[in-house]
N, C-alpha and C positions, 0 to 999 in steps of 0.2 A: 602296502607291499604287493598285494595281488594286482593292483592297477599298474604298478611299476614293472612287475614281472611280465604282465601282459603286453605292455608297451615295448619292453625289451625283446620279448618273443616275436612280436609283430615286426620290429625293426630287423631282427635276425632273419626272419622269413623273407622279408623284402630283399635284403642283401643277398641271401642265398639264391632267391629266385632270379635276381639280376645276374648273378655269377653263372648260374646254370644256363640262362639265356645266351650269355656271351660265349660259353664254352660247350654248348650242345654239340655232341658228336666227336668230342675230343677227350680222350682219356690218357693215362700215363703211357700206354703202349699202342694206341690206335687213333686213327682219324677216319671217321665214317663219312663217305661221300654217297650221294644219290644221283641217279640219272633217270630220265623218262624218255623212252624211245618208242618208235613204232616197230613192234616186233611181229605183228600179225595183221597189219592193215595195208593200205595201198602203197606206202613207201617203206615197207618192212625191209627192203633191200638196203636202204640207207641206214635204218636203225640198227640192224645187225652188224653192219660194217663199223658204225661209230662205236658200238659196244665192244667189238673185237679190238679196235684200235686203242680204246681206253684200257681194256684188260691187259693188252700187251705192255703198255707203259706202267701200269700198276704193278704187274708181275716183275718187271725189270727193277722198279724202285724197291719193292719188298725184298727181292733177292739181294739188294745192296744195303739192306738194313732200314729202309723206309726214310722218313723225314725227321731229323733230329731225334732218332730212336723210336719213332712211331711208325707202325706199319699202316698201309692204306687198305681199307675195306670198302669195296664199291658195290652198291646195291642198285639194280636196274629194274624198273617197272615198265610195263607195256601200256601205252596209251591207245594203241590201235589207230593213231592219228586222229583221235577224237578229243576235242577240248574237255568234254565232260569226264572222260576217262582220265585225262591229264590231271584234273582237279582231285579225283579220287586217289590217284597215284601220289600226288603231292601231299595230300593229307596223310597217307600212310607213311611216306618217307620222312616227312617233317615231324608229325605228331607221335607216331609209333616207333619208327626206327631211329628218330632223333639225329638225323644227318647234320653234319656241320655245314655243308654247302651242296647246292644243286649244280651239277656240272654237265655241260653238253646236252641239255634238254633239246630235243628235236621238234621243230615246228613253230610257226609264228602264233597262230591262234592258241595252240597248246600252252606256250610259254605265257601268253597274256592271261590265260585262264588260271594258271598255276602260281604266278608270281605273288598275288595277294596272300595266298596261303603261306608262302615262304616268308614274305616280309613281315607278317604278323608275328613270326617267331624269330626274326632277325637272321634268317637264312639267306646267304648270298646266292644270286643267280649268276653263275660263272660260265662265260663263253657258251651261251646257247647256240645250237647249230641252226641258225636262221639269221638272215641278214636284214631283218626288219629294223627300222629306226626305233621302234618301241623298246628294243633291247637295251638301249642306252639313253633314250630321249622320251619323255622328260627325265631329267637327272634324278637319280636315286642312288644313295651311297652303296646299296647292295647290288647294283647292276654293273656287270662288266661284259663287254662285247668285243669281238676280235676282227670282224670283217666289214668291209665297206657295205653299206646297206643296199638292198635291191634298188631302192629309189635312186641312189646316186650312181650305181652301176649303169642303170638305164639312162639316167640323165646325161651322162657323158658318153656312154657307149653307142646309144641309138643314133644321135646326130652324126657322130664320127663315121660309123659304118654306112649310114644312109648316104652321106656325102661321097664316101669312097665308091659306093655302088651306083651313084647317080640316081638314086631312088626318086620317083615322082609322086608315089602314093603310098605313104606309110600307114599301116593298119595294125591292129592288135587282137589277139585271142588270149583271154586271161581267165584264171580260176576265180570264181566269184566269192572271194574272201579277202582277208587282210593281206595275205601274201600276194595274190594276183593283183589286187588294187595298188599295192606298193610298186609293182613292176609297171603297171599302166601309168600311174601318176608320175613316176620318174621319166618315163618315155615322153609323156605329154609335155612336161616341163622342159626337157632337153630340146625337143622339137621347137617349142615356142621360143626359146632363147636363140635358136638357130634360124628363126624366121620361117619355120614350117609349122604344120599342124597335123594332128592325127586325123586321117581321112575317114576311117571306119573302125568300129570295135565290135567284138562279139565275145560272149562269156559262156562259161559252163559251170555246173555245180561240182564241188569236190567229190571225187569218186566216179565221175562220168567216164564212159568207155566209147561212146559214139560221138564223133565230131563232124559228121557229114554236113549237117545244116550250117555249122559255123564256117567250115571251109568253102561250102558252096556260096555262102554270103560274101566272103572275102574275094573269092574268085570272080563273082559277078560284078564286084566293085573294081576289078582289075588292079588289085593291090600288088605292088612289086616288091614290097618289104613288109614282113610281118613280125611284130614283137610278140614273143611267146611268154605269157605269164603262166608257165606250165612246169611240171616236175618230171616224172619218168614216163608213165604210160600215156599221159596227155600229150607230151612232146612227140613220142613215137606215133601215137594214134593220129594226132593232128597232121604231122608231116606225111605219114603214109597215106592218109586220106587225100591230102592235097596232090600227092604224086599220082594217085589213081585217077584224079580228076583232070590231070594234065596241067595242074596249077603249080608253078615253080618259082615263087618269089624267093628273096633272101630271107632266111629265118634266123632270128637272133633271140636267144633265151638268156636268163640270168644264171648266176652261179648255182641256183637250185637244180638246173638241168645239166650242169657240168658233171657228168658221171659216165663211166664206161658202160653202164647199163643201156645207155642210149644207142651206142653202136653195136653192142653185143646182142641186144634184143631186137633192135630195129633193122639191123643189117645194112646193106649198101644204100638203101633209100635215105639213110641219115647222113651220108657224105655231103659235105658242104654246109652243114648246120653250124652256126656260130653260138658261142656262149661267153658271157663275161665270167671271170674267175680270178683267183690269186694264187692258189696252191696247185702245183702240177700233179696230174695223175701219176701214181708210182708204177709205171710199167716195168715188168721183170727184166726187160731187155733195154732199159733206159741207158743212155750213154754214161750217166753218172754211176760210178762204182758204188758210192754210198747209198744211192737209191736202190740199186740192184741188191745190195747186201740186206738192206732193210726189208725189201719186198720178199726176199728168200726167207728171212727170219719169220716174217708174218705168215707166209704160206706154209712153212714147216709147222708152225703152232696151230693154225686153224684149218689146214688142208684146203685152202682156197686162196685165190689171188687177192691181194689188197686193192683197195680203190682209194680215190681221193677222200671219201668219207671215213675210211679207215685212218687216213692221215689226220683228218680233223680230230678224231677221237684221241689219237696219240698226242697230237700237238697240245690240245687243251688240257689234258692231264699233266703233260710236261710243264706247261705254264703254271698250273696250279701248284705243282711240286716246287717250282722255283720260288714262287711267292711265299708258300708255307715255310720253306726253308729260311727265307729271308726274314720271316716274322719271328723266328727264334723259338726257344724252348717253350715260352709262355704263349702258345697259340690260342688266340681268341678271335672273334669276329673283328674287333677293333684293331688288333695287332696285324691281322691279315690285310685289312683295308689300308693301314698305314704303309705296309710293305708294297702293296699293289700300286699305291699312288706315287711311287717313285720307280716303278718297273720300266725297264727298257729291254724288250725281247728282240734280239738281232735276227736278221734274215736267216732262214734255214736252208737245208739241202733241197727242199721241195720248191724253192723259189718264192716262198712267202715273204712279203715285205716286212720291214721292221715295225714293231708295235711299241707304242709308248703310252703311258698312263700318267695321270696327275690327279690332284684332289678335285679338279673340275672337268677332267677328260676321262670318259668311260668307254670310248671307242678306241681300240688299239691301233687300227690302220684304216685310212680312207682311200687307199690306192686300189685300183682294179685294172685288169688287162683283158685281152680276148684270146680265145682259142677257137679252132675250127676242126671239125672231124674231116680228116683227109685219109683216104685209103683205110678206113676202119679204125683210126686212132686219133686222139686229140693232139693237136699241134698248136703251140703258142704262136700267135700271129700278130701280136702288138706289144709294144712296151707298156709299162705301167702308166696309167692315166690318173692324175691326182684329181679327186672329185671336189676339192675345195677351191 
């Protein structure tokens, strides 16, 4: 009898444990989501904007009753843009706060460090704010990404713009980590396919503020086109340094540098800078009435103008809500995955391309286009380029 009861108890414990693993972060009245942002490090501007965009959509949803009767609770931790801090933040959110899904985690190296913590507890990594291939490849059932990867952005964007500009010597300055290397690798592959080659490269460590030696090296090589594996201050600092040296090549960055902070902080020196992108920056005076209305709503709530990173935060929560709603009243990790694997998210008012998912497709869209800073504002200057 004791043996039988012990066996039954063990079986019940295993069953209960499996059920809890499936439904962690979901109760009768609530869905708990987690996010890790840079709120005090080198790209805190991005992190705070993403957080605000997510909060705006969460508040809207909760005001309307939530998802299938469940309100959304969003918990945000600060990584300071450091992978070690990202691991600690993930451990807190996953193991202590018991989140259902990680949404909009910012940073390539940070996501790569945190994902093992999540996957051990069956926690989905949903729409991380990084366009690294590792966010969907290799395949994992708990990975969902939304944007064309930096690698593919550069693979199609660099040869296209280099050809348009008649570039003779393409070079690169990149951050010495997985993000910067993805930009570099994509550019090199695109040039190779176009019968060209990368003439010179130079790198810098994450957090660097002086780019004199890098730009002097590229200027000495007479580069007329420079691929920038940079984010905010490295883009501004690199280009500003080049201008002071009288070095004026065509500069092209990835979607990581597509932000209003480039022209707001960098000033007129940033005019002419190109970036690959997909979602338009939401200027308050945009010709679109819908974008103007959204931008005003955001500014009223947060007392600051929205940015494209605010839009990313808003969009990714909106996508999560759609999938969670489709999953039905019995929301579990498996029911959410089943819903996502048939999701089609149509183009939106910000010009974002359609996203589709399937049991074998974890990247929503592989389309990218280009914008250029003209007279202190981003302007779309190309149609979508399919990266496949």
